[in-house]
C-alpha positions as CSV (number, residue, x, y, z in Angstrom):
1,M,0.0,0.0,0.0
2,G,1.5,3.3,-1.1
3,R,1.1,6.7,0.5
4,P,-1.9,8.5,-0.9
5,G,-1.6,12.0,-2.3
6,R,-2.2,15.2,-0.5
7,G,-4.8,17.2,-2.5
8,R,-7.2,19.5,-0.7
9,E,-10.7,20.6,-1.1
10,A,-12.1,24.0,-0.3
11,G,-13.3,24.5,3.2
12,W,-11.2,21.7,4.8
13,D,-8.9,22.4,7.7
14,A,-5.4,22.2,6.3
15,A,-3.7,21.9,9.7
16,Q,-5.9,19.0,10.7
17,I,-5.3,17.3,7.3
18,A,-1.6,17.7,7.7
19,T,-1.8,16.2,11.2
20,G,-3.8,13.3,9.9
21,C,-1.4,12.7,7.0
22,A,1.6,12.8,9.4
23,A,-0.1,10.2,11.6
24,F,-0.9,8.1,8.6
25,D,2.7,8.3,7.4
26,R,3.9,7.1,10.8
27,A,1.5,4.2,10.8
28,L,2.8,3.2,7.3
29,A,6.4,3.5,8.5
30,L,5.5,1.1,11.4
31,H,4.0,-1.3,8.8
32,G,0.5,-0.7,10.1
33,R,-2.1,-2.7,8.1
34,G,-5.1,-2.8,10.4
35,P,-8.6,-1.4,9.8
36,C,-7.8,2.1,11.3
37,V,-4.8,2.5,9.0
38,L,-6.8,1.4,6.0
39,Q,-9.6,3.9,6.9
40,A,-7.0,6.7,7.3
41,G,-5.7,5.9,3.8
42,I,-9.2,5.9,2.4
43,A,-9.9,9.2,4.0
44,S,-6.7,10.6,2.7
45,L,-7.5,9.5,-0.8
46,H,-11.0,11.0,-0.6
47,A,-9.3,14.4,0.2
48,D,-7.5,14.2,-3.1
49,E,-8.7,15.7,-6.4
50,P,-8.8,13.9,-8.7
51,R,-9.5,10.8,-6.6
52,D,-7.3,7.7,-7.2
53,W,-10.2,5.3,-7.7
54,P,-8.1,2.2,-8.4
55,Q,-6.2,2.7,-5.1
56,L,-9.4,3.5,-3.3
57,A,-10.9,0.2,-4.6
58,A,-7.8,-1.7,-3.5
59,L,-7.9,-0.2,0.1
60,Y,-11.6,-0.9,0.4
61,G,-11.0,-4.4,-0.8
62,E,-8.4,-4.9,1.9
63,L,-10.7,-3.4,4.5
64,C,-13.5,-5.7,3.3
65,R,-11.2,-8.7,3.9
66,L,-10.5,-7.5,7.4
67,T,-14.0,-6.5,8.5
68,D,-16.3,-8.6,6.3
69,S,-18.6,-5.6,6.3
70,P,-21.3,-5.4,3.6
71,V,-21.3,-1.6,3.9
72,V,-17.6,-1.5,3.2
73,A,-18.2,-3.8,0.3
74,L,-20.7,-1.3,-1.1
75,S,-18.1,1.4,-0.8
76,R,-15.7,-0.8,-2.6
77,A,-18.3,-1.4,-5.4
78,V,-18.6,2.3,-5.8
79,A,-14.8,2.8,-6.1
80,V,-14.7,-0.1,-8.5
81,A,-17.5,1.4,-10.6
82,E,-15.5,4.7,-10.8
83,A,-12.3,2.8,-11.7
84,Q,-13.6,0.1,-14.0
85,G,-17.0,1.2,-15.1
86,P,-20.6,1.0,-13.9
87,A,-21.2,-2.5,-15.2
88,V,-18.4,-4.0,-13.0
89,G,-19.6,-2.0,-10.0
90,L,-23.2,-3.1,-10.5
91,T,-22.1,-6.7,-10.6
92,L,-20.6,-6.2,-7.2
93,V,-23.6,-4.3,-5.8
94,D,-26.0,-7.0,-6.9
95,R,-24.1,-9.5,-4.8
96,L,-24.7,-7.6,-1.6
97,D,-27.3,-8.5,1.0
98,L,-28.2,-4.9,2.0
99,D,-31.9,-4.7,0.9
100,G,-32.8,-2.5,3.9
101,F,-30.0,0.0,3.3
102,H,-31.0,3.0,1.2
103,Y,-27.5,3.5,-0.1
104,L,-27.6,0.1,-1.8
105,H,-30.7,1.1,-3.8
106,A,-29.4,4.6,-4.5
107,T,-26.1,3.2,-5.8
108,R,-28.0,0.7,-8.0
109,G,-30.1,3.5,-9.4
110,E,-27.1,5.6,-10.2
111,L,-25.2,2.7,-11.8
112,L,-28.2,1.6,-13.8
113,R,-28.7,5.2,-15.0
114,R,-25.1,5.5,-16.1
115,L,-25.6,2.2,-18.1
116,G,-28.7,3.7,-19.8
117,R,-31.0,1.2,-18.1
118,T,-33.4,3.8,-17.0
119,G,-36.4,1.5,-16.6
120,E,-34.5,-0.5,-14.0
121,A,-33.2,2.7,-12.4
122,R,-36.8,3.9,-12.0
123,H,-37.4,0.8,-9.8
124,A,-34.2,1.3,-7.7
125,Y,-34.7,4.9,-6.7
126,P,-38.2,4.4,-5.1
127,K,-36.7,1.6,-3.0
128,A,-34.0,4.0,-1.8
129,L,-36.7,6.7,-1.1
130,A,-38.7,4.3,0.9
131,L,-35.8,3.7,3.3
132,V,-34.1,7.2,3.4
133,G,-34.6,9.3,6.6
134,D,-32.7,12.4,5.8
135,D,-34.6,15.2,4.0
136,A,-31.6,16.4,1.9
137,E,-30.9,12.9,0.7
138,R,-34.6,12.4,0.0
139,R,-34.6,15.5,-2.2
140,L,-31.5,14.4,-4.0
141,L,-33.0,11.0,-4.7
142,E,-36.3,12.6,-5.9
143,R,-34.4,14.8,-8.3
144,K,-32.5,11.8,-9.7
145,L,-35.7,9.9,-10.1
146,A,-37.4,12.8,-11.8
147,G,-34.4,13.2,-14.1
148,L,-35.1,9.7,-15.5
149,A,-38.4,10.8,-17.0
């Protein structure tokens, strides 16, 4: 696992990011490979623009192996979709047992939309809407669904 880059996004606290990067560098130097080190690497990569999707997918894959978390597997599927295309990501998403998790259905809807499979996406977004609790996320999903018309 290599050291992620150090890009920054507007509004982020540069001093805190630098402190986090230094801690991550130390963990790598000490050959840290546990879940916390992987999560720090993932967070560091998400702070970069453009994002290194192949490296994110690799770190999420390693974190999946350590945690066996279906939610982490969903995050890995998103990174894989960005790195290798929506069809590959959708294959991974469809293997997950997260039917009661709105992010699964929202992700399916987005990947199906990107693949031009709007009819199927029209079925995925309402499933996400039925499960979402946050008003801002609800509005976003409603806009995505309306955009399929």
